[in-house]
C-alpha positions as CSV (number, residue, x, y, z in Angstrom):
1,M,0.2,-0.1,0.0
2,A,1.1,3.5,-0.6
3,E,2.3,5.9,1.9
4,I,0.0,7.7,3.9
5,S,0.3,11.7,3.6
6,T,0.4,13.6,6.7
7,Q,-0.5,16.8,5.1
8,H,-4.2,18.2,5.8
9,L,-6.8,20.4,4.0
10,E,-7.6,23.7,5.4
11,R,-11.0,24.3,7.2
12,K,-12.0,27.6,5.9
13,L,-15.4,26.8,4.2
14,N,-18.4,28.0,6.5
15,A,-22.3,27.3,6.2
16,R,-22.8,29.9,3.6
17,H,-20.2,28.3,1.3
18,L,-21.2,24.7,1.8
19,N,-24.9,25.8,0.8
20,M,-23.5,27.3,-2.2
21,I,-21.4,24.7,-3.3
22,A,-24.2,22.2,-3.0
23,I,-26.6,24.3,-4.8
24,G,-23.9,25.2,-7.5
25,G,-23.5,21.5,-8.5
26,S,-27.3,20.4,-8.4
27,I,-29.0,23.5,-10.1
28,G,-27.9,24.0,-13.7
29,T,-29.3,23.1,-17.0
30,G,-31.2,20.2,-15.4
31,L,-33.7,23.1,-14.2
32,F,-33.3,25.9,-16.8
33,L,-33.9,23.5,-19.6
34,A,-35.0,19.8,-18.9
35,S,-37.8,21.0,-16.7
36,G,-39.7,21.8,-20.0
37,S,-39.3,18.3,-21.3
38,T,-40.4,16.6,-17.9
39,I,-43.6,18.8,-18.4
40,A,-44.4,17.8,-22.1
41,N,-43.5,14.2,-21.6
42,A,-45.6,13.6,-18.3
43,G,-47.7,16.7,-17.6
44,P,-47.4,19.0,-14.9
45,G,-48.6,16.8,-12.2
46,G,-46.5,13.6,-13.3
47,A,-43.8,16.3,-13.3
48,L,-44.6,17.3,-9.7
49,L,-45.2,13.9,-8.3
50,A,-41.7,12.8,-10.0
51,Y,-39.8,15.6,-8.5
52,A,-41.3,15.2,-5.4
53,L,-40.8,11.7,-5.0
54,I,-37.1,11.8,-5.7
55,G,-37.0,15.0,-3.4
56,V,-38.2,12.2,-0.6
57,M,-35.3,10.2,-1.8
58,I,-32.7,13.0,-1.5
59,Y,-34.1,14.1,1.9
60,F,-33.1,10.5,3.3
61,L,-29.7,10.4,1.4
62,M,-29.0,13.9,2.9
63,T,-29.7,13.0,6.3
64,S,-27.8,10.0,6.0
65,L,-25.0,11.4,4.6
66,G,-25.4,14.5,7.7
67,E,-25.0,11.9,10.2
68,L,-21.9,10.3,8.5
69,A,-20.1,13.5,7.7
70,T,-20.8,15.2,11.1
71,H,-19.6,12.1,12.5
72,Y,-16.5,11.6,10.6
73,P,-16.0,15.0,8.2
74,S,-13.8,13.9,5.5
75,S,-13.3,15.1,1.9
76,G,-12.9,11.4,0.9
77,A,-16.4,11.3,1.8
78,F,-18.2,8.2,0.2
79,F,-14.6,6.7,-0.5
80,T,-13.9,6.9,3.4
81,Y,-17.3,5.7,4.6
82,G,-17.7,2.9,2.3
83,S,-14.0,1.8,3.0
84,K,-15.0,2.2,6.8
85,Y,-18.3,0.7,7.1
86,V,-18.8,-1.6,4.2
87,D,-15.3,-3.1,2.4
88,E,-12.4,-1.5,1.5
89,S,-12.8,-2.5,-2.1
90,F,-16.2,-1.0,-1.9
91,G,-14.9,2.2,-0.9
92,F,-12.0,2.1,-3.2
93,A,-14.5,1.8,-6.1
94,L,-17.0,4.2,-4.8
95,G,-14.1,7.0,-4.5
96,W,-12.6,6.3,-8.1
97,N,-16.5,6.4,-9.5
98,Y,-16.9,9.6,-7.9
99,W,-14.0,11.2,-9.1
100,Y,-15.0,10.1,-12.6
101,N,-18.4,11.1,-12.4
102,W,-17.5,14.6,-11.7
103,A,-14.4,15.2,-14.0
104,I,-16.7,13.9,-17.0
105,T,-19.7,16.1,-15.6
106,V,-17.1,19.1,-15.7
107,A,-16.4,18.0,-19.3
108,F,-20.0,17.6,-20.0
109,E,-20.9,21.2,-18.5
110,L,-18.2,22.6,-21.0
111,V,-19.9,21.3,-24.1
112,A,-22.9,22.9,-22.8
113,V,-21.1,26.1,-22.8
114,Q,-20.5,25.7,-26.7
115,F,-24.3,25.7,-27.3
116,I,-24.8,28.7,-25.0
117,M,-22.0,30.8,-26.7
118,K,-23.1,30.2,-30.3
119,F,-26.2,32.5,-29.4
120,W,-23.9,35.5,-29.2
121,F,-21.1,34.4,-31.4
122,P,-22.4,31.5,-34.2
123,D,-19.2,31.6,-36.2
124,V,-16.9,31.1,-33.5
125,A,-15.9,27.3,-32.8
126,G,-17.6,25.9,-29.8
127,V,-14.5,24.1,-28.9
128,V,-12.8,27.9,-28.5
129,W,-15.0,28.6,-25.4
130,S,-14.9,25.2,-24.0
131,V,-10.8,25.7,-23.7
132,I,-11.6,29.4,-22.1
133,F,-13.9,28.5,-19.4
134,L,-11.9,25.1,-18.7
135,A,-8.8,27.6,-17.9
136,V,-11.5,30.0,-15.7
137,I,-12.7,26.8,-13.9
138,F,-9.3,25.7,-13.4
139,A,-7.8,28.9,-12.2
140,I,-10.8,29.6,-9.5
141,N,-10.2,26.2,-8.4
142,A,-6.4,27.0,-7.8
143,L,-7.2,29.3,-5.6
144,S,-7.0,28.9,-1.8
145,V,-10.4,26.9,-0.5
146,K,-11.4,30.2,1.0
147,G,-11.2,32.0,-2.5
148,F,-13.0,28.9,-4.2
149,G,-15.6,29.3,-1.4
150,E,-16.2,32.7,-2.0
151,A,-16.5,32.5,-6.1
152,E,-18.6,29.5,-6.1
153,F,-20.7,31.7,-3.6
154,Y,-21.3,34.6,-5.9
155,F,-21.7,32.3,-8.9
156,S,-24.6,30.4,-7.7
157,L,-25.8,33.6,-5.9
158,V,-26.8,34.9,-9.8
159,K,-28.9,32.0,-10.5
160,V,-30.3,31.8,-7.1
161,V,-31.5,35.4,-7.7
162,A,-32.6,34.5,-11.5
163,I,-34.9,31.9,-10.0
164,I,-36.5,34.2,-7.5
165,A,-37.4,36.3,-9.9
166,F,-38.8,33.8,-12.1
167,I,-40.9,32.9,-9.2
168,V,-41.8,35.9,-8.5
169,L,-42.8,36.7,-12.2
170,G,-45.0,33.7,-12.2
171,I,-46.7,33.9,-9.3
172,F,-47.7,37.6,-10.4
173,M,-48.9,36.0,-13.9
174,I,-50.9,33.5,-12.3
175,F,-52.7,36.0,-9.9
176,N,-53.2,38.2,-12.7
177,I,-54.8,35.5,-14.6
178,M,-57.0,34.6,-11.4
179,T,-58.4,38.0,-11.4
180,T,-59.5,38.1,-15.2
181,D,-60.0,34.4,-16.6
182,I,-59.8,31.6,-13.6
183,A,-60.6,29.0,-16.6
184,Q,-57.4,29.7,-18.1
185,L,-55.3,29.0,-15.2
186,K,-56.9,25.5,-14.8
187,H,-56.9,24.7,-18.7
188,N,-53.4,23.4,-18.6
189,W,-54.3,21.0,-15.6
190,T,-57.4,19.7,-16.9
191,Y,-57.3,19.4,-20.7
192,L,-57.8,15.9,-21.4
193,D,-54.9,13.8,-19.5
194,A,-53.0,16.9,-18.7
195,P,-52.0,16.0,-15.1
196,F,-50.5,12.8,-16.0
197,A,-50.0,12.7,-19.5
198,G,-48.1,9.6,-20.8
199,G,-48.8,7.7,-17.5
200,L,-46.5,5.7,-15.5
201,Q,-44.2,5.1,-18.1
202,A,-43.5,8.7,-18.7
203,M,-43.5,9.4,-14.7
204,I,-40.4,6.8,-14.6
205,G,-38.9,8.5,-17.0
206,V,-39.1,11.9,-15.4
207,A,-37.8,10.3,-12.2
208,M,-34.8,9.5,-14.1
209,I,-34.4,13.2,-15.2
210,A,-35.1,14.3,-11.6
211,G,-32.6,12.2,-10.1
212,F,-30.0,13.8,-12.4
213,S,-31.1,16.7,-11.9
214,F,-30.4,16.5,-7.9
215,Q,-27.1,15.3,-8.5
216,G,-24.8,17.5,-7.0
217,T,-26.3,17.9,-3.4
218,E,-24.1,15.2,-2.0
219,M,-21.1,17.7,-2.6
220,V,-21.6,18.9,1.0
221,G,-20.3,15.5,2.1
222,V,-16.9,16.1,0.2
223,A,-16.8,19.8,1.3
224,A,-17.1,18.5,5.0
225,G,-13.2,18.1,4.8
226,E,-12.7,21.7,4.8
227,S,-15.7,23.0,6.8
228,E,-14.7,25.3,9.9
229,N,-17.2,23.7,12.2
230,P,-18.5,20.5,10.7
231,E,-21.0,19.1,13.6
232,K,-22.4,22.7,13.3
233,T,-22.3,23.6,9.8
234,I,-23.1,20.5,8.0
235,P,-26.4,19.6,9.8
236,L,-27.6,23.5,8.9
237,A,-26.2,23.4,5.4
238,I,-27.8,19.8,4.6
239,K,-31.4,21.4,5.9
240,Q,-31.1,24.5,4.3
241,I,-29.8,22.9,0.6
242,F,-32.7,20.1,0.4
243,W,-35.5,22.4,1.2
244,R,-34.1,25.3,-0.9
245,I,-33.5,23.0,-3.7
246,L,-36.8,21.0,-3.4
247,L,-38.9,24.2,-3.4
248,F,-36.9,25.7,-6.5
249,Y,-37.8,22.7,-8.6
250,I,-41.2,22.1,-7.5
251,V,-42.3,25.8,-7.3
252,C,-40.9,26.5,-10.7
253,I,-42.4,23.5,-12.3
254,F,-45.7,24.3,-10.9
255,I,-45.3,27.8,-12.5
256,I,-44.4,26.3,-15.9
257,G,-47.2,23.8,-15.9
258,T,-49.7,26.3,-15.3
259,L,-48.7,28.9,-17.4
260,I,-47.6,27.0,-20.6
261,S,-49.6,24.0,-22.0
262,Y,-47.9,20.6,-21.4
263,K,-48.5,20.2,-25.4
264,D,-46.5,23.6,-26.1
265,P,-43.9,21.9,-28.8
266,M,-41.5,24.4,-27.5
267,L,-41.2,22.6,-24.3
268,L,-40.0,19.8,-25.7
269,A,-37.9,21.1,-28.5
270,A,-35.6,23.2,-25.7
271,A,-34.2,20.1,-24.6
272,E,-33.8,18.1,-27.7
273,T,-32.1,21.0,-29.5
274,N,-30.3,22.9,-26.5
275,N,-31.7,26.1,-27.8
276,V,-31.5,28.5,-24.8
277,A,-34.4,30.7,-26.7
278,L,-36.6,27.9,-26.0
279,S,-36.0,27.5,-22.3
280,P,-39.7,27.3,-20.5
281,F,-38.1,30.3,-18.3
282,T,-37.5,32.5,-21.5
283,L,-41.1,31.4,-23.1
284,L,-42.6,32.7,-20.0
285,Y,-40.9,36.1,-19.7
286,E,-41.5,36.2,-23.6
287,K,-45.5,35.7,-22.5
288,A,-44.9,38.6,-19.7
289,G,-43.6,40.9,-22.7
290,L,-40.1,40.7,-21.9
291,A,-38.4,40.8,-25.5
292,F,-35.0,40.7,-24.0
293,A,-35.6,37.3,-22.0
294,A,-33.5,35.1,-24.5
295,G,-30.5,37.3,-23.7
296,V,-31.0,37.7,-20.2
297,M,-31.7,33.6,-19.7
298,N,-28.5,33.0,-21.7
299,A,-26.4,34.5,-19.4
300,V,-28.0,33.3,-16.4
301,I,-27.6,29.6,-17.8
302,L,-24.1,30.4,-18.9
303,T,-23.5,31.2,-15.0
304,A,-25.3,28.2,-13.8
305,V,-23.4,25.9,-16.1
306,L,-20.0,27.5,-15.2
307,S,-20.9,27.2,-11.4
308,A,-22.0,23.5,-11.8
309,G,-18.6,22.9,-13.6
310,N,-16.8,24.9,-10.8
311,S,-18.5,22.7,-8.0
312,G,-17.8,19.6,-9.8
313,M,-13.9,20.5,-10.5
314,Y,-13.7,21.1,-6.9
315,S,-15.6,17.9,-5.2
316,S,-13.6,15.5,-7.8
317,T,-10.2,17.3,-7.1
318,R,-10.6,16.7,-3.6
319,M,-11.8,13.0,-3.5
320,L,-9.0,12.1,-5.7
321,W,-6.3,14.1,-3.3
322,S,-8.4,11.9,-0.1
323,M,-7.8,8.8,-2.0
324,A,-4.0,9.1,-2.7
325,S,-3.7,10.6,0.8
326,E,-4.9,7.3,2.3
327,G,-2.9,5.4,-0.1
328,R,-5.7,4.4,-2.8
329,A,-4.2,6.5,-5.6
330,P,-0.8,7.7,-6.7
331,K,1.0,9.5,-3.8
332,I,1.7,12.3,-6.3
333,F,-2.0,13.3,-5.9
334,A,-1.7,13.6,-2.0
335,K,0.7,16.4,-2.2
336,L,-0.6,20.2,-1.4
337,D,0.8,23.5,-2.1
338,H,1.6,26.2,0.2
339,R,-2.2,27.6,0.0
340,G,-3.4,24.1,1.0
341,V,-4.7,23.1,-2.7
342,P,-4.3,19.6,-4.3
343,M,-2.8,20.8,-7.3
344,N,-1.7,17.8,-8.7
345,A,-5.3,16.2,-8.5
346,L,-6.6,19.3,-10.1
347,Y,-4.2,18.6,-13.1
348,A,-5.3,15.3,-13.3
349,T,-9.3,16.3,-13.3
350,A,-8.7,19.1,-15.6
351,A,-6.9,16.7,-17.9
352,I,-10.4,14.4,-17.9
353,A,-12.4,17.6,-18.1
354,A,-10.8,18.5,-21.5
355,L,-12.4,15.4,-22.8
356,C,-14.9,18.5,-24.0
357,T,-12.4,19.0,-26.9
358,L,-13.6,16.2,-28.4
359,T,-16.1,18.2,-30.2
360,Y,-13.3,19.7,-32.1
361,F,-13.7,15.9,-34.0
362,I,-16.8,14.7,-33.5
363,S,-20.4,16.3,-33.4
364,E,-21.2,18.6,-30.4
365,K,-24.7,17.0,-30.1
366,D,-22.9,13.4,-29.9
367,V,-20.4,14.2,-27.1
368,Y,-22.9,16.3,-25.5
369,F,-25.2,13.1,-24.8
370,W,-22.4,10.4,-24.7
371,L,-20.7,12.5,-21.6
372,L,-24.4,13.1,-19.9
373,N,-25.1,9.5,-20.1
374,M,-21.5,8.5,-18.6
375,S,-22.0,10.8,-15.9
376,G,-25.5,10.2,-15.0
377,M,-25.3,6.6,-13.8
378,C,-22.3,7.7,-11.6
379,G,-24.0,9.9,-9.6
380,F,-26.7,7.2,-8.9
381,I,-24.1,4.4,-7.8
382,V,-22.7,7.0,-5.3
383,W,-26.2,7.3,-3.8
384,L,-26.1,3.6,-3.3
385,G,-23.3,3.7,-1.4
386,I,-24.4,6.5,0.7
387,A,-27.3,4.5,1.9
388,V,-25.5,1.2,2.3
389,S,-22.6,3.1,4.4
390,H,-24.9,4.7,6.8
391,Y,-27.3,1.8,7.1
392,R,-24.1,-0.5,8.1
393,F,-22.4,2.4,10.3
394,R,-26.0,2.8,12.2
395,K,-26.1,-0.9,12.6
396,A,-22.7,-1.3,14.0
397,Y,-22.8,1.8,16.2
398,I,-25.6,0.5,18.3
399,L,-25.0,-2.9,18.3
400,Q,-21.6,-2.0,19.9
401,G,-23.3,-0.1,22.5
402,N,-22.9,3.2,21.7
403,D,-25.6,6.0,22.8
404,L,-27.2,7.2,19.7
405,N,-27.5,10.9,21.7
406,Q,-23.7,11.0,21.2
407,L,-24.2,11.5,17.8
408,R,-23.4,15.0,16.5
409,Y,-26.1,14.8,14.0
410,R,-28.9,11.8,14.0
411,A,-30.8,10.9,10.7
412,K,-34.3,10.5,11.2
413,L,-36.6,7.5,10.6
414,F,-33.9,4.7,10.3
415,P,-33.7,2.2,8.9
416,F,-36.8,3.2,6.6
417,G,-34.6,6.5,5.3
418,P,-31.6,4.5,3.8
419,L,-33.5,1.2,2.7
420,F,-36.4,3.4,0.8
421,A,-33.1,5.5,-0.6
422,F,-31.4,2.3,-1.6
423,A,-34.7,0.7,-3.1
424,L,-35.7,3.7,-5.2
425,C,-32.3,4.7,-6.1
426,L,-32.0,1.2,-7.4
427,F,-34.7,1.0,-9.3
428,I,-33.9,4.1,-11.2
429,T,-30.4,3.0,-11.7
430,L,-31.5,-0.2,-13.5
431,G,-34.3,1.6,-15.6
432,Q,-32.6,4.7,-16.5
433,N,-32.5,3.5,-20.2
434,Y,-35.3,1.2,-20.3
435,Q,-36.5,2.6,-23.6
436,A,-33.4,0.9,-25.3
437,F,-34.7,-2.6,-24.5
438,V,-38.3,-1.9,-25.5
439,G,-38.4,-1.0,-29.0
440,E,-38.4,-3.3,-32.0
441,T,-34.8,-3.9,-32.0
442,I,-32.4,-3.1,-28.9
443,D,-30.6,-0.1,-29.0
444,W,-27.0,-1.5,-28.4
445,K,-25.4,1.9,-28.6
446,G,-27.6,3.6,-25.8
447,I,-27.2,0.6,-23.5
448,V,-23.6,0.6,-24.0
449,A,-23.4,4.5,-23.4
450,T,-25.9,4.4,-20.0
451,Y,-24.8,1.4,-18.5
452,I,-21.1,1.1,-19.1
453,T,-20.2,2.5,-15.7
454,I,-22.0,-0.4,-13.9
455,P,-19.5,-3.0,-15.1
456,L,-16.7,-0.6,-14.9
457,F,-17.6,0.0,-11.2
458,L,-18.0,-3.9,-10.6
459,A,-14.6,-4.6,-12.3
460,V,-12.8,-2.1,-9.9
461,W,-14.8,-3.1,-6.9
462,L,-14.3,-6.9,-7.5
463,G,-10.6,-6.6,-9.1
464,Y,-9.3,-4.9,-6.1
465,K,-11.1,-7.0,-3.5
466,Y,-9.6,-10.2,-5.4
467,K,-6.1,-8.5,-5.3
468,N,-6.1,-7.5,-1.8
469,K,-8.3,-10.1,-0.4
470,T,-10.5,-7.8,1.5
471,K,-13.7,-8.8,3.4
472,V,-16.8,-7.0,4.6
473,I,-16.2,-5.7,7.8
474,S,-18.3,-7.1,10.5
475,Y,-20.6,-4.9,12.7
476,Q,-18.5,-6.1,15.7
477,D,-15.1,-5.2,14.0
478,M,-16.1,-1.9,12.5
479,D,-14.2,1.5,13.5
480,V,-17.2,3.8,14.4
481,Q,-15.4,6.3,16.7
482,P,-15.7,9.8,15.6
483,L,-13.1,11.8,14.2
484,K,-11.1,14.1,16.5
485,L,-11.2,17.3,15.0
486,T,-8.0,19.7,14.9
487,K,-7.5,23.3,14.7
488,D,-5.4,24.6,11.8
């Protein structure tokens, strides 16, 4: 095993930073563009129900992570918890999966930048913008952790303000309609099968989109390793993050579903063509008579994409550093510079993010959806790992005679919470691209693009297990002692 590093990250992030890091990673193109296609496919009622159901799952996952992250705050998060509470090989596979997940996601966001910038500069090659913004994200992450936290705070603040403005405008429009023609307000919810258009099959598809949209909330677990006072800031951040994100999604979908017909072809076209001008947010602004809406939303969506990429670069870099510092990755990645930034890990992550430049050789749309499929499955695997790790930790903690009141934060409704989250997450994972199996011919290309991560994860897990002869840790032998925090 490689030598374990004795260097430590600096604890400079407070609750304000943790909130925005998680919000920055989970509110992006999924809300600004994909929300339209969810309503078009499943109707306003189906979309709301699907997002609410996934929201419940995320709530339990976040409380599970909160208990783990306050008890043992580590930038290794899922890698550390999988290794300590399940099996060393399981944690090893989770860590590499998470690093790969967000490194690929950064590349995906940088490809999305190409579509956005075409709005203003249609004649400039898209790969130029990907390279420019990759350099910007790299530079921000090369700052001290406090500098990164401040940059991400203001990045995320822009889109939060934009969403609040959208909600205020939407509510005003709804009440205005109610005072003139209440039938118009009800129309989009009562027309034919509008509330649940497409039935159960459409809802399952929307649930998968909702799950991808919520990915990023778990970043607070990674940031715990650099938070100032994790036993206080982590629980507070988790509560605020979940309710804010759920509120943003639920309220925005309700407003869009009420004011724009689910049969409006623009809703589906927005996601299929990646045309910012067709975003449901833009459509609503145009209904309000704001002609400059497309340009404004283009700028907001650009900020949202950069924020998500910035958060992703941070999380993947910290995961690689943590694995290296514990001897599970080449020790060169465990080195910190004088500001406490793991620059070598950042270089490696940026190299994977540079896959965005493949659009120079392959069509932008092909690379966009390839990266989207590759990263989507990884996030669900991470969530499965959180549920399993928390369930086993709590069982061992009780079995060894520890007092639950001594936990810095205790997840509610155990064991229902992690079991429910695990079951629903597994269902979504396996059914993420079920359409590929039900057509007249099997879509093997789609199957490979969507599910390739599963055999890769299993190969890393079982390969490490075979090579190092690791075993599942018994409840009696599990180390469930809290991490003793030290002051920098």
